[in-house]
Legacy VTK file of the C-alpha trace (Angstrom):
# vtk DataFile Version 3.0
C-alpha trace
ASCII
DATASET POLYDATA
POINTS 256 float
265.316 143.145 104.774
268.435 141.677 102.791
267.592 138.142 103.997
263.727 138.539 102.845
264.795 140.029 99.674
267.140 137.036 98.692
264.559 134.371 99.649
261.967 136.181 97.780
264.263 136.257 94.557
265.192 132.437 95.196
261.274 131.815 95.314
260.548 133.599 92.066
263.497 131.712 90.376
262.462 128.166 91.773
258.678 129.309 90.927
259.580 130.263 87.329
261.815 127.118 86.733
258.992 124.761 87.914
256.512 126.664 85.856
258.507 126.185 82.697
258.886 122.560 83.477
254.967 121.984 83.603
255.214 120.988 87.422
252.165 122.297 89.586
253.980 124.791 92.023
250.831 124.860 94.308
251.520 121.072 95.048
254.806 121.703 96.753
256.320 123.513 100.068
259.143 125.673 100.507
261.769 124.223 103.033
265.063 125.340 104.481
268.045 122.821 105.091
268.665 122.800 108.760
272.075 121.302 108.650
274.734 120.450 106.184
273.751 117.488 104.243
274.438 115.429 100.729
271.840 115.067 98.170
271.570 111.784 96.753
270.367 110.158 93.269
267.478 108.237 94.971
266.405 107.220 98.507
268.781 105.257 100.162
271.470 105.477 97.631
275.178 105.815 98.351
275.436 107.835 94.917
275.683 111.531 95.982
274.911 114.215 93.774
276.105 117.671 95.412
275.893 119.050 99.042
273.535 121.453 100.438
274.458 123.717 103.196
272.381 125.224 106.410
269.841 127.908 105.384
269.569 127.069 101.906
265.992 127.258 100.411
264.515 124.451 98.156
261.018 122.712 97.414
259.984 119.461 98.490
258.379 117.473 95.751
258.076 114.086 96.982
258.441 111.803 100.022
259.171 108.062 100.272
259.502 106.819 103.647
262.428 108.996 105.729
263.442 110.317 102.379
262.407 113.579 100.911
262.820 114.548 97.011
263.624 118.095 96.559
264.135 120.648 93.857
266.770 123.212 94.220
269.303 125.570 92.340
273.044 124.542 91.999
275.852 126.990 92.939
275.790 127.896 89.207
271.843 128.154 89.402
271.107 125.202 87.598
267.860 123.451 88.461
268.564 119.931 89.955
266.386 117.233 91.821
267.458 114.772 94.258
266.999 112.839 97.455
267.914 113.661 100.949
266.906 112.498 104.502
263.792 113.982 105.580
264.957 115.025 108.880
267.616 117.549 107.089
264.845 120.051 105.909
262.344 122.089 107.847
259.171 123.638 106.472
259.902 127.476 105.913
258.272 129.084 109.033
258.303 126.062 111.115
258.366 126.739 115.073
261.894 127.022 116.517
262.655 124.512 119.120
262.340 121.302 117.268
265.533 120.079 115.546
264.684 117.301 113.184
268.188 116.790 111.932
269.588 116.141 115.619
270.807 113.108 117.019
269.294 114.001 120.522
265.756 113.141 121.357
262.806 115.357 123.102
261.466 114.464 126.440
257.900 114.784 127.724
257.412 117.622 129.977
253.965 116.930 131.461
252.495 114.008 133.626
250.129 112.753 130.667
250.788 113.941 127.174
248.069 112.746 124.611
249.071 111.675 121.272
247.192 111.518 118.317
246.823 109.986 114.644
247.478 113.455 112.711
248.586 116.951 113.467
245.470 118.584 115.403
243.092 118.113 118.020
240.548 117.055 115.352
242.519 114.018 114.962
241.587 111.000 117.323
243.458 110.409 120.411
245.568 107.022 120.097
247.184 106.954 123.849
249.650 109.047 126.073
253.114 109.728 126.812
254.438 109.935 130.340
256.419 112.518 132.119
260.216 112.044 131.228
259.541 109.729 128.298
261.555 110.235 125.237
260.717 110.508 121.672
262.308 111.331 118.567
260.932 114.194 116.399
260.176 113.392 112.841
258.247 116.386 111.385
256.666 119.455 112.394
253.497 121.038 111.138
252.462 124.492 112.877
252.330 123.568 116.591
252.602 120.046 116.270
255.216 117.661 116.069
255.294 113.981 114.548
257.271 111.673 116.993
258.647 108.085 117.099
258.810 106.325 120.457
258.936 102.836 121.627
255.637 101.428 123.285
255.620 99.026 126.216
255.943 96.159 124.160
259.156 97.433 122.427
257.413 98.081 119.330
257.944 101.419 117.494
255.103 104.000 117.202
254.849 107.091 115.158
252.195 109.488 116.397
251.446 113.188 116.652
251.640 115.568 119.778
251.627 119.121 120.894
255.143 120.651 120.409
254.851 122.745 123.675
255.012 119.985 125.712
258.117 118.665 124.735
261.718 119.866 125.472
265.154 119.035 124.310
267.070 116.542 125.994
270.458 118.198 127.077
273.605 116.294 126.066
276.936 117.746 127.012
279.420 116.913 124.146
283.046 116.210 124.740
285.616 118.203 122.516
285.470 117.329 118.813
288.848 116.270 118.832
288.626 113.699 121.672
289.269 110.264 120.685
287.367 109.096 123.783
283.920 110.560 122.696
282.077 108.338 125.261
282.176 105.353 127.424
279.654 103.411 125.280
282.255 103.419 122.458
282.864 99.862 121.647
286.625 99.066 120.310
286.898 96.982 116.750
290.101 94.983 116.109
291.625 94.551 112.773
288.483 95.822 110.832
289.034 96.570 107.345
286.091 98.159 105.457
285.315 99.624 101.889
283.794 102.986 101.244
280.772 102.361 99.063
279.699 106.151 98.575
280.970 109.207 96.657
282.397 112.150 98.889
281.411 110.457 102.438
281.950 112.969 105.203
284.134 112.119 108.015
283.441 114.012 110.936
285.360 114.620 114.324
282.658 112.970 116.343
279.997 110.145 116.121
277.217 112.675 115.106
275.767 115.104 112.612
276.495 117.881 115.220
280.321 117.495 114.760
282.493 119.346 112.484
283.612 117.790 109.102
287.017 116.622 109.271
287.546 115.382 105.810
285.961 113.228 102.990
286.302 109.703 101.738
286.186 108.415 98.101
284.213 105.393 96.710
286.103 102.164 96.744
288.700 103.664 99.321
289.740 101.443 102.063
289.636 102.296 105.847
290.501 101.003 109.197
287.611 100.867 111.792
288.867 101.559 115.264
285.764 101.853 117.281
281.852 101.922 116.935
278.973 104.013 118.553
275.491 103.100 117.300
275.423 103.645 113.601
278.595 105.523 113.587
282.422 104.162 112.970
285.647 105.652 113.969
287.917 105.263 111.054
291.501 105.692 110.367
293.045 106.116 106.618
295.783 107.496 105.077
294.743 110.460 103.128
297.581 111.477 100.840
300.596 112.470 102.945
298.137 113.123 106.203
296.413 110.262 108.535
292.525 111.058 108.834
291.169 109.682 112.017
287.467 110.541 112.303
283.778 109.155 112.369
281.288 108.275 109.567
278.037 106.328 109.224
278.133 102.669 108.698
275.767 102.699 105.739
278.619 103.868 103.707
280.853 101.375 104.323
281.322 97.720 103.535
283.484 94.936 105.421
285.938 93.384 103.657
286.133 89.625 103.864
LINES 1 257
256 0 1 2 3 4 5 6 7 8 9 10 11 12 13 14 15 16 17 18 19 20 21 22 23 24 25 26 27 28 29 30 31 32 33 34 35 36 37 38 39 40 41 42 43 44 45 46 47 48 49 50 51 52 53 54 55 56 57 58 59 60 61 62 63 64 65 66 67 68 69 70 71 72 73 74 75 76 77 78 79 80 81 82 83 84 85 86 87 88 89 90 91 92 93 94 95 96 97 98 99 100 101 102 103 104 105 106 107 108 109 110 111 112 113 114 115 116 117 118 119 120 121 122 123 124 125 126 127 128 129 130 131 132 133 134 135 136 137 138 139 140 141 142 143 144 145 146 147 148 149 150 151 152 153 154 155 156 157 158 159 160 161 162 163 164 165 166 167 168 169 170 171 172 173 174 175 176 177 178 179 180 181 182 183 184 185 186 187 188 189 190 191 192 193 194 195 196 197 198 199 200 201 202 203 204 205 206 207 208 209 210 211 212 213 214 215 216 217 218 219 220 221 222 223 224 225 226 227 228 229 230 231 232 233 234 235 236 237 238 239 240 241 242 243 244 245 246 247 248 249 250 251 252 253 254 255
């Protein structure tokens, strides 16, 4: 009851602020942050504004590619607008079982799964997926999920399909403080990088499912120890302590 009451109050505040700023409330949807994330000033920017935390409610007011523009209240109840990766928010009341922020894929659980142009059986069928084929979830609408996958020619396709025929791929993560996260980690020798974002998060492993170990400041220099996909393992002196962890490569620039 308390949770519902709190959500109702937040809705009222957001709606009131939007109304006062002459924004069409009916055009926007309420979303919930599904994982701790950072809000940026523009799509793809390295200039961060603030952090949002799992469970916070906000309004989605625009979309550009894989970035969503959101309207939310700061810690001191000030209205703010910014951009964050679309997968970090989930429509309020969206079905459970599809984690859009997860690094893990979903897998087809039937022999043949029809894929469509849009979310619903009224949309045209554009092909089919096979059992055990893996896809990446992008968005959820009711019982339908938008997914990305590679076709037979290796091209990326984005389609919709029924959520109930997909299941999560189970991945057993090693301890977050393990330096040998995976056999697929590639070593990097004598690599110095510069941080190009503000308050860049460093995690205990190569993925957003790992806990935050610390943060990096803009223009700070770090040593890259290894690489896994789009994640870099870094080492940097952080005051009197040595910080070792993982961060995404888009916040790092190699030093010549």
